[in-house]
C-alpha angles and dihedrals in degrees: 000000000000111000112229119225119259122018123050129202111290094009099118100105093049091044091053090053090051089048091052090053090046089050089057091050091050091048093052093044094049099036097099093043091048091051092050091044090050090053090047093049092047089051088047088054089047088051089056089048089054089048090050089049094052102030110015110187094316128137088262090056090052089049092054092046093052094043091053092043095059099061089035091061092054089047090064090054098046099029130026098017097050094042093052096041102044118357102061097046091046094044088051089060091055090049092052090048091052099209105143095192093054091044093053091047090051093049092047091051093050092045092051097047094042093051093048094048097048092044089053091047092052092049094047092043093054090046094051097042094107089058096041101050099058088059088073096050091246131141106267097214101061099023091047092051093049092046093053091045093054101038094092085062085081093064094048096049092044089059089045090054090050091053090045091053091055093048096044090050089062092043095256105138105154099082092050089049091054095049100074090045088066092049093055094042093052093047091052093046094048091050091060101031101040102033093088089055099045132069090252139351092259090067091049090053090047090056088051091053091051095049091043092055090052091052092047088065096037096054094053099046096075090052090053090054090045090057088056100253120132135171140170142199110277135179113292093230090054092046094053090051092060110112092216092054090047089055091048090052091048090053092045093049098082090036093058087063091050093043091048089052089049091051092048087047092057093041094052093044091051091046090051089049092047090054094043094074144294114304097018094107092049094045090054090051092050091049093048090050090059091048093047091053088070096033095050096048097052114012100038093042092049092046090051092051093043100052099067091045094047091047091051093048091047094049090047094046094239095142095162090062091042090055095046091052094049095045092049092051093050093053094045089053090053091048091055107034103043098057090043091051093054093048094045092053090053097044102030095117093054091047094052095044093046093051105034113016113122136134089281093042101058137153095302092051091049091049094050094046094045091051091055094041092053090060098036095057098061086062094054095092093050095045089050091050090050090054088055099040097049094063088052088067097038090054087061091048088249110139096152098074097054088043093054091046089049093051092052090046089050092054091050093048096048093046095051094039091053091049098042103037093079101051098028103028111196093357090061093051090048091050090050090055092050093049092048091049090054091051090049091053094050092050093048091052090049092051093045091050089059092062104105094210095055119074096203100156102083095039090048091050091050090047091051092052089046091051092051090050091052091049091052093048091046091052092050092048090049096061095077089046092055092045098050098037097083091051092049091047092052093047096048098040114125094012096114131277097284096049098033094056106010099054096052088046092051096046096046092042094054092045092048093048095047093049092046093050090046091054091049092049092048089052089050092237108202095210096052089050092048093048091046091053090046092052090048092051091047090051093051092050091047092051091046089061 
């Protein structure tokens, strides 16, 4: 029988210890990026609070949400998706080869083609805006103006993603962590500073988005030059003849199909929400912002840190290290997302009212947002796993498997969203997304298991048992929260927004976390012990400096 790479019979205990050490290494490597991402997500949440303050869940809020969504969808195609799928693994090969002339030629080719494509997309997008906006059931006048105003954002963030790909490939994560912080800060500042001088606050926020996208690219460019990488605009014919760019385009080919499906997925879901009633689009955006606060801090950060390492291990044939890295990331994601999901489902109303409630965000807005949030959160674990599993394929220059999984997920999402949007409104669309994310996760695991050089079976079995244990502990820790919540709500009622919703959230959150950690310590959880040792070692090194 052919022996699969990685785990051997009876090696689970030792493997788990290696995974715990690998978890500590991942934690140290991604700590700065996670901190910056946390700040960015908090500011993103604050941006949504500002939006709720100025716009609530009004028709103008829906117009802004749709106008920002349209260039954002194209951004995923030209920017993050392509960079993760094709650029970083290919660039890693040039770095390992060490030929500076070839590397510069490759970067110049990618820069030229990327700039031409996004410029064309911006021009066509602005031209076709009058035909795009009515698809969402929005007013053409205001939504059309906002869409055209924000479309150049696509060009700025695509360049920012290119710079991020270069920096992440050489394990420089701080500049790319700073970039979205500027976007959120500028949007918030413009909302307050420019609103008196614009026709409405939505236009002021749109200007902030545009300026923030420009700064996302500008802040990373000096760091690229500092690392010694330069590029220039070259002839398109010469760029398309570059072998590295040809490989990037080959890898992107299948992904464009998946990305296009993903974009259509978002477009159809938003159109269904726009036609389901006023405020549904905005309530879904507010709910997703809460979910992304958690997702962005841990899953996106870990996926960003993982991809360069996995690509390097795959290119070098070190499948044991590849497997350790992947297994550690999967279990850390479970350790974080499952307890947070349980708590968020129990305290969702307090979270939403603490963060968003204003005169323009009243009971109806809370009800709409809570309905969506209650069905978005069960999908958090699966979405986080997908963010970790996809780089495992990209690192092997396999873009077909995630694309196929994405297409199946797209079909599931659209089918359920179309069926559930009518009777459940935003809650139905949120449930459809969670179900589709679960299907995507199952398919990615099936595809990964078929790789002959990855012994996924035993690690996956251990991860499943670990996930069930976390679910059980989270449920046990939740009982006191459910018991004490009515008493805290009655005591804090009428004491102002911060005390009425924030204090119960703080008390129950601390109690839930302490009980959960206690249960993990009693069970001698290897991952908690490994993370604790990693944090202790990090603290000692930090103090020694």
